[in-house]
N, C-alpha and C positions, 0 to 999 in steps of 0.2 A: 503494500499499499504506500502511495506516494504522499508524503508530508509537503505541502506547498509552503515553502519558506523563503520565495521569492521576496515578499515585503521586507524582510529582515536584512536585506542588502540593497538598499535604495540606490547605490552607484554601480550596480551590475546591469551592463548593457552588452547587446550583440556586438562581438568583436569580427575583425576582419582576418579570418584564418587563411585566406587565398594569398594575403601579401605578408604574412608573418614570416620571420627569417628562420625560425627553429625548424630544422629539416625533419624532425620526428613528429611534428603536429600532424594529426591524421586528418588531413584536408578532405579526403575521400569519403569519409564517414558523414552520412546524412543526418546531422543533428546540429542544433544551434550551438555555437561556440561563444561562450560568455566571458567577458573581462571585466574589470573594474574601470569605469571612465577615467579616473585619475591614474591608472596605471595600465594602459591598454595592451602592453606586450606580455602580460602574465595572465593566463586563462584560468577559469574555474572549472570544475567538474562539470559535465554535462548533467542536464536534468535526470537522464537515465543512469549515469554513473552514480549521482547522488542518492538516487533511488535504490539502486544495487547496494550501496554502502550502508544506507539506513536498514533495509531488509536484512542483509547479513548480520549486523549488529543485534538487530531484534532477535534474531534466532538464538541467542546466548541469554538466558534469563538471569536477571541481576549483574548484568555484565559491568566490568570495570575496563576502560579502554585507554588506549595510548594513541595520540596522534602526533606524527613527526611532520611538521609544516602545515600552517593553517592558512597562509596568505591573508585573505580578509574575513574568514570565518565561514565560508559556504559549507565546506564540509564539515567543518566543526559543529555547526548547527545541526547538520542531518545526523551525525553520530550521536551527539549530545541528546537529540530527541529520542534515540532508541536506547540509550545505556542508562545505567545507575550513577556511573561517575566516570569523567573523561579528563585525563592529563594531557596538556597541549603544549607541545615544546616548538618554538619557532624564534629564531633570533630577531625577527623583525617585531616581536611583541616587546623588546627591551626599548623601542622608540615609544614615548608616552602618547604621542598622537596616534600611532598605529595601533596601540593597545587599546586606547579609548574608543576607537573606531570598531574593532573587533568586539570588544566588551559591548557596546551599544547594539551591533548585530546579534549578538547571543541574547541580549536581553529582550529585543524585539521579537526574537524567536521563542522566549519563554524558556530558554536553557541555561542561562547564565549559572545559575546556583550548581549546577552540575558540572562546571568546568573549572579546573585549575589551570590558569595560563602562566606560562614560564618563558621570559625572554632570554633564552639560552640556545646554546648549539647541541645538537646530537652528533655522536653519542655520549658526549661527556655528561649532559644533563640526565639522560636515560640512566647511566650508570649510578649517578647521585640519587635519583628517584628509586630505583631498585634497592639501594642500602636503605632509603628512609621507609619505603612501603613495607618491605618484608613479605611480599607476595606477588604473584605473578599477574600479568594482565590477561584477559581472555579475548580481547580485540585489538588488534594493531594496525593502523594505517599509516603507511609510509609514503610521504609525498614531499619530502624535504629537499636536501641537497641533491641536485642532478649531475653534479660534477663528478669526474673520475674518483673512483672508491668511495664517495659519499653513500650511496645506496648499499654497497656491499658492506661498509661499516656499520650501517643502520642494522642491516640483516643479521649480521654477527652478533651485534649487541641485543637486538630483540629476541633472536632465537634462545638466548640464555635467560630470558625474563618474561617468557610467554608461558601460560598454562599449557599443560600436555595437550588439550583439547581446543587450543586457541586458534583463531583465524588470523592470519596476517595478509593484508591487502597491500599491494604496491599500485600506484597510479603512474601513468607513463611508461608502460611496459614496452612500449614501441622504441624507446631509446636503449640502445645496446647497453649503456652505463647503469640505468635503472634495473635492466633484465639480469645484470649480474648479481644483484641481492637475490632475486628469485632463485637463479642457479644455484646459488650458495646453499638456500635452504633445501631445495632439491638434493644437493650433493650430501647434506648431512641426514637425510631421510625423512623430510617433510613431505607430505603428499601435496603435489602441487597440480 
């Protein structure tokens, strides 16, 4: 079931995927590609992807989740609407204006109280939270650093902090750099 949270991100507009320079952007996929009008070079999950993310998280009752990379909070709102608690790590949250914008979006979506927002980098903050929490996450969404080794390091870190029956989801797997994270999980026995 899709939860319509478009109202929570008032700056979300249709982007120009045909002229975007990222070579791994799936231009051929027939769905709206959305961006924040203040940063039109970085896209959001599609409505379909957000719905899938929400539905997967709902499949785990009383789920505690981790999100690496939140951008403006679109995926965050969809995840938080489905889970008991969500830890969110993104270095952009260290900027007070960006933090306030994400916080406002989550408040508008009615999910702010479920989210712990950290303006920090992964995997360092993930390691710190693992020690603080003392328990694994049941759902992990990785959409952070897309530069070489970033997704791999995230995968290596979350593999050690996930519940045995956890769901780990990567965004932008069309990028070979991001796909390395998934390949790592497969190589250590995760069902992919």
